[in-house]
VOGU-3710 file (C-alpha; in Angstrom, 3 decimals, decimal comma):
1> mrfndlfsma> -4,926/-43,163/12,343  -2,045/-42,530/10,069  -0,861/-39,054/9,379  -1,369/-39,371/5,412  -4,849/-40,880/6,121  -5,423/-37,901/8,472  -4,601/-35,242/6,038  -6,110/-36,713/2,964  -9,476/-37,059/4,711  -8,885/-33,518/6,183
11> fynlwrrkmr> -8,560/-31,933/2,725  -11,329/-34,414/0,984  -13,854/-33,002/3,891  -12,885/-29,344/2,910  -13,338/-30,107/-0,824  -16,882/-31,634/-0,251  -17,942/-28,006/0,787  -16,243/-26,082/-1,971  -18,316/-22,895/-1,852  -18,089/-22,523/2,121
21> tfltilavvi> -14,327/-23,597/2,364  -13,832/-20,931/-0,488  -15,416/-18,240/1,568  -13,497/-19,084/4,684  -10,227/-19,256/2,742  -11,068/-15,876/0,867  -11,339/-14,165/4,544  -7,913/-15,683/5,408  -6,392/-14,580/2,046  -7,712/-10,953/2,744
31> gatlvalmvs> -5,826/-10,794/6,162  -2,654/-12,477/4,706  -2,416/-10,219/2,104  -2,753/-7,171/3,752  -0,362/-8,273/6,567  2,471/-9,177/4,015  1,747/-5,931/1,828  1,751/-3,782/4,779  5,032/-5,278/6,246  6,555/-5,065/2,808
41> igsglqgfiv> 5,808/-1,693/2,335  7,310/-0,853/5,813  10,444/-2,708/4,981  10,776/-0,813/1,600  10,446/2,733/3,390  12,940/1,446/5,996  15,146/0,282/3,429  14,985/3,902/1,684  15,857/5,901/4,942  18,644/3,467/5,934
51> nqfgmavpqn> 20,034/4,221/2,379  19,915/7,795/2,437  21,381/7,631/6,010  24,377/5,674/4,578  24,775/8,499/2,106  24,920/11,131/4,828  26,530/9,603/7,636  30,362/7,844/7,250  30,026/4,625/9,230  33,503/5,399/10,617
61> svivaavknt> 32,434/8,612/12,274  31,493/9,576/15,935  29,404/12,942/16,281  30,331/14,587/19,564  28,509/17,100/21,548  29,789/19,420/24,174  27,394/18,049/27,044  28,724/17,497/30,340  26,873/16,386/33,357  27,227/18,809/36,217
71> graaansngp> 25,929/16,756/39,084  22,508/17,212/41,019  20,434/20,099/40,615  19,052/21,942/43,503  15,848/21,037/44,872  12,964/23,263/43,975  11,956/25,418/46,811  8,439/25,726/45,735  7,748/22,278/45,188  8,615/18,650/46,077
81> hdvsqrvvqk> 12,315/17,951/46,161  12,694/16,391/42,665  16,392/15,595/42,198  17,430/15,177/39,068  20,752/15,541/36,786  21,470/18,869/35,223  23,014/18,888/31,911  24,552/21,592/30,371  25,989/22,368/26,860  29,280/24,519/26,778
91> pftaqdleni> 31,461/25,168/23,596  34,537/22,909/23,208  37,848/24,560/24,265  41,240/24,297/22,341  42,217/21,694/25,283  39,182/19,430/24,768  40,048/19,239/20,942  43,716/18,238/21,904  42,259/15,534/24,319  40,067/14,109/21,623
101> kaipgveqvn> 42,599/14,074/18,635  45,009/12,368/21,141  42,741/9,188/21,600  43,878/6,044/19,807  42,000/5,503/16,406  41,064/9,325/15,506  42,047/9,753/12,304  40,468/13,616/12,118  38,505/16,038/14,176  36,171/18,162/12,030
111> ymvnvpgqyi> 33,917/21,052/13,263  30,308/20,655/12,637  29,641/23,848/10,700  26,112/25,350/10,676  25,904/27,108/7,231  23,431/29,885/6,725  22,027/30,390/3,276  18,971/32,785/2,312  18,697/31,539/-1,143  20,805/30,410/-4,061
121> qpsgtsleis> 20,467/31,574/-7,705  22,212/30,878/-11,054  24,874/33,653/-11,501  23,516/36,549/-13,398  19,878/35,737/-13,085  17,242/37,073/-10,471  16,003/33,493/-9,864  15,970/32,993/-5,945  15,818/29,215/-4,760  15,666/27,917/-1,185
131> vnpnavpnyv> 19,020/26,507/-0,378  20,617/23,765/2,238  24,024/24,663/2,215  26,444/21,793/3,738  29,885/22,262/4,497  31,530/18,772/4,624  34,854/17,151/4,693  36,148/15,225/2,065  35,531/11,671/3,176  31,890/12,561/4,034
141> eklrglvagn> 31,344/14,122/0,620  32,422/10,976/-1,179  29,444/9,148/0,476  26,950/10,786/-2,039  26,785/9,524/-5,689  27,471/11,457/-8,550  25,516/11,650/-11,853  27,788/14,067/-13,441  31,241/16,021/-12,693  33,476/15,094/-10,016
151> yfadgasgqc> 33,851/15,869/-6,149  35,913/18,905/-4,975  39,230/18,386/-4,493  41,043/18,509/-0,832  41,550/22,158/0,112  39,546/23,329/-2,684  37,609/26,787/-2,438  34,825/28,269/-4,314  33,524/24,798/-5,642  30,540/23,071/-4,917
161> viaddylnvf> 28,256/19,868/-5,666  24,798/20,682/-6,102  21,435/18,357/-5,892  20,004/17,057/-9,102  16,535/18,643/-8,450  18,530/22,304/-9,051  18,603/21,343/-12,660  15,045/21,639/-13,361  14,381/25,013/-11,218  17,674/26,439/-13,112
171> gwpdaasaig> 16,310/25,547/-16,372  19,391/23,317/-17,192  18,902/20,514/-19,501  20,994/18,028/-18,065  23,553/17,221/-15,377  26,502/17,365/-17,830  25,348/21,043/-18,876  25,608/22,113/-14,971  29,142/21,608/-14,773  31,285/24,742/-14,984
181> kqvvihvtka> 28,405/26,812/-14,451  28,378/29,123/-11,426  25,976/29,803/-8,673  25,383/32,285/-6,120  24,501/31,543/-2,374  23,078/34,800/-0,615  23,714/35,132/3,099  22,529/37,739/5,343  23,613/38,777/9,058  22,115/36,922/11,943
191> niydtqsqnf> 21,488/40,355/13,632  18,180/41,159/12,030  18,925/45,109/12,535  22,029/44,383/10,310  20,801/44,893/6,979  24,344/43,916/5,306  24,290/40,696/2,906  26,867/39,160/0,792  26,820/36,809/-2,277  29,257/33,701/-2,109
201> tftvvgvmtr> 30,048/32,391/-5,408  30,666/28,843/-6,410  31,374/26,938/-9,541  29,530/23,498/-9,871  32,094/20,799/-10,132  29,516/17,694/-10,020  25,673/17,028/-9,554  24,513/14,509/-6,946  22,255/11,448/-7,514  18,814/12,127/-6,027
211> tssnsevmmp> 18,527/11,857/-2,550  15,938/13,133/0,169  17,587/16,287/0,622  16,750/18,082/-2,781  18,069/21,374/-1,738  21,284/20,187/-0,769  24,579/22,172/-2,060  27,781/20,691/-0,761  30,905/22,894/-0,506  34,505/22,655/1,211
221> mtdginmary> 34,757/23,189/4,813  36,813/26,403/4,337  33,830/28,232/2,534  31,223/26,879/4,725  33,192/28,383/7,822  33,456/31,591/6,072  30,060/31,934/5,375  28,958/31,131/8,944  31,637/33,934/10,259  30,083/36,335/8,136
231> ytdnpllytd> 26,372/35,540/9,302  27,605/35,617/12,975  29,988/38,363/12,466  32,748/36,289/14,411  35,938/35,985/12,681  36,929/33,480/15,383  34,247/31,011/14,915  35,463/27,612/14,087  38,709/27,926/15,460  40,617/26,030/18,180
241> qqpgtslqie> 39,644/29,118/20,423  36,104/28,740/19,447  35,387/25,375/18,181  31,492/25,335/18,522  29,812/22,800/20,313  29,683/20,032/17,980  32,338/18,028/16,300  32,516/14,749/13,843  35,436/12,383/14,264  36,745/10,048/11,565
251> tttkaqvdav> 38,078/7,075/12,997  40,978/5,166/11,194  38,726/1,989/10,674  35,031/1,298/11,398  35,870/-1,142/13,674  37,407/1,643/16,178  34,137/3,711/16,366  32,871/2,096/19,554  36,176/2,297/21,205  36,798/6,029/20,290
261> aaavqnlgfs> 33,161/6,813/21,434  33,861/5,302/24,758  37,107/7,277/25,009  35,447/10,231/24,285  32,639/9,807/26,620  35,209/9,137/29,446  36,467/12,740/28,699  32,723/13,847/30,004  31,259/14,520/26,469  28,154/12,942/24,744
271> tttpaqilaa> 28,826/10,885/21,498  26,290/9,608/18,918  27,776/6,684/16,575  26,019/5,471/13,192  25,174/2,167/15,064  22,828/4,227/17,543  21,316/6,239/14,942  20,298/3,144/12,852  19,259/1,118/15,741  16,846/4,293/16,615
281> vnsvfkvirt> 15,643/4,132/13,026  14,859/0,471/13,123  13,131/0,619/16,338  10,786/3,284/14,840  10,132/1,138/11,867  9,382/-1,885/13,850  6,540/0,256/15,370  5,440/1,302/11,782  5,595/-2,279/10,529  3,561/-3,550/13,405
291> vlaafglial> 1,000/-0,788/13,013  0,745/-1,573/9,290  0,234/-5,313/10,050  -2,631/-4,498/12,393  -4,711/-3,714/9,555  -4,368/-7,288/8,312  -4,481/-8,771/11,836  -7,886/-7,469/12,168  -8,949/-9,361/9,084  -7,208/-12,430/10,281
301> vvaaigiint> -9,375/-12,353/13,607  -12,543/-11,974/11,756  -11,171/-14,907/9,317  -10,631/-16,839/12,615  -14,159/-16,496/13,688  -15,143/-17,722/10,210  -13,134/-20,778/10,675  -14,702/-21,528/13,846  -18,020/-21,284/12,255  -17,019/-23,486/9,361
311> limaiyertr> -15,834/-26,094/11,524  -18,904/-26,003/13,829  -21,184/-26,505/10,939  -19,338/-29,371/9,667  -19,568/-30,849/13,072  -23,457/-30,696/12,868  -23,166/-32,041/9,294  -21,262/-34,788/10,094  -22,287/-35,928/13,401  -23,153/-39,463/12,290
321> eigvmkavga> -19,834/-39,830/10,602  -18,198/-38,944/13,713  -20,389/-41,674/15,562  -19,393/-44,137/12,618  -15,670/-43,146/13,126  -15,674/-44,081/16,815  -17,477/-47,011/16,452  -14,857/-48,494/14,092  -12,020/-47,476/16,556  -11,290/-43,751/16,187
331> trndirllft> -10,262/-41,958/19,545  -10,891/-38,855/20,794  -7,435/-37,482/19,816  -8,180/-38,721/16,388  -11,266/-37,002/15,879  -9,948/-33,894/17,709  -6,758/-33,970/15,128  -8,953/-34,353/12,195  -10,848/-31,043/12,936  -7,559/-29,321/13,990
341> veggalgflg> -6,046/-29,953/10,835  -8,945/-29,127/8,678  -8,953/-25,557/10,656  -4,903/-25,569/10,004  -5,516/-26,450/6,455  -7,920/-23,473/5,764  -5,057/-20,832/7,356  -2,271/-22,683/5,213  -4,278/-22,268/1,905  -5,232/-18,955/2,812
351> gvvgvllall> -1,848/-17,820/3,990  -0,147/-19,206/0,644  -2,585/-17,708/-1,603  -2,315/-14,402/0,257  1,480/-14,253/0,010  1,251/-14,792/-3,551  -1,402/-12,004/-4,037  0,757/-9,740/-1,770  3,751/-10,491/-4,118  1,721/-9,602/-7,151
361> fgqvlnfiaa> 0,280/-6,443/-5,716  3,674/-5,462/-4,367  5,166/-5,840/-7,932  2,379/-3,900/-9,509  3,093/-1,185/-6,721  6,753/-1,250/-7,602  6,049/-0,779/-11,272  3,529/2,123/-11,086  5,777/3,968/-8,445  9,030/3,610/-10,519
371> rtflssypgf> 7,284/5,321/-13,229  5,808/7,830/-11,163  6,463/9,211/-7,763  9,761/7,401/-7,444  11,222/7,774/-10,956  13,751/10,161/-9,515  15,124/7,203/-7,249  15,981/4,702/-9,787  16,631/1,383/-7,774  14,447/2,027/-4,794
381> tisvfsiwlc> 11,350/-0,301/-4,546  8,628/0,683/-2,190  7,661/-2,822/-1,649  10,072/-5,312/-0,504  9,555/-8,861/0,383  12,046/-11,428/2,105  11,514/-15,240/2,456  11,299/-14,863/5,867  8,191/-12,379/5,591  6,470/-15,018/3,189
391> lgvialttvi> 7,134/-17,976/5,535  6,265/-15,904/8,845  2,909/-14,689/7,063  1,996/-18,389/6,051  3,189/-19,482/9,468  0,929/-17,032/11,290  -2,108/-17,771/9,368  -1,688/-21,522/10,146  -1,258/-20,835/13,839  -4,311/-18,624/13,877
401> alvaglapan> -6,187/-21,137/12,178  -5,132/-24,037/14,367  -5,835/-21,944/17,496  -9,214/-21,062/15,979  -10,102/-24,891/15,271  -9,072/-26,236/18,862  -12,644/-25,458/20,187  -14,560/-26,913/17,580  -11,962/-29,881/17,455  -12,746/-30,589/21,337
411> raakldpves> -16,383/-30,410/20,742  -16,186/-32,996/18,044  -13,899/-35,343/20,281  -16,488/-35,267/22,999  -19,547/-36,366/20,951  -20,974/-39,624/22,356  -20,607/-42,209/19,613  -24,263/-43,761/20,658  -26,007/-40,399/20,540  -24,224/-39,655/17,288
421> lrye> -25,393/-42,764/15,456  -28,738/-41,709/16,364  -28,488/-38,165/15,004  -30,496/-37,489/12,069
//
């Protein structure tokens, strides 16, 4: 039997039982729509997180932690001898800094400053709002987009760039009106028995585009260090004598990140690169997409049962027809292939319609989101489709239908032609 005859006969047979074919395809459509839409939402969320990560972590950087392996720990005398590696975190020393700075490809080494802040308020008001102060070097600051103003200059002090969310809570009409205004960040002592506090005043020089960190205030490293020293009551904090336990390295180029990280590890310290963080994020979202797709896969399993039922019913209805086909020369493989193609056609058509519906629902979801809860994040879409997702879903539904059709197809192929011709 020629392939064009096979396909035309398969689609004709499906068309003969329109209602049953429609209901069977509908089950496939529901599963395909759910799979495509859920995976597209997972991809959209992943894109958002990766975008936010790119605005926070430079690609030519390495984060270094002062973690050293001190060898094997002593066995527990009160229990079984569970020998493991002991990892100890100790502050960096001045010599550690010199060794890291001497590594080829290191452009600069910055302290990772833990900036305290109890609240922020516009100067001259009693309004107290939660704040996330962030002291960053100049190359990190410029990762953030601005809706108004400028970045603070190298070596600047007393300047800040605020999150867009502060405009509403401060009662400022727009981003441009915030430039030049002063804000105060209130800092208390780390010792709860020390009731002293101090206000640090900053002039707003820029307003960030909307990010997931809606309470962030970026400031120069010098200001952040001064706030941290006041908080800890330690004037030597974040100096070569007391560098802290975390550092951020800027490499000369992005290509040198892995080599610099390896060299730092050879010094005995732990490193984290942007690629490692992204890999961890992507692995998490693979699991999320799989879980989301599972809802649609359940529907596809139900659809596969429907396909099996449809084809078995077709065998009963077309038993004499199968006998005639065998009598005029059709082989078992011809019969088997015919019913398998009919099953695959159900899955293919359901997959195509399901993907089209998912695309439609995705666009509707993006339209609604852009005008409601995502209005503050222009350019971000919650449902993202790729050509590979669309083709993958269609292929998945087709394969599932083909597999579902194998058993009925084998059953049809094994029918005895003489008995089939006698069938009423």
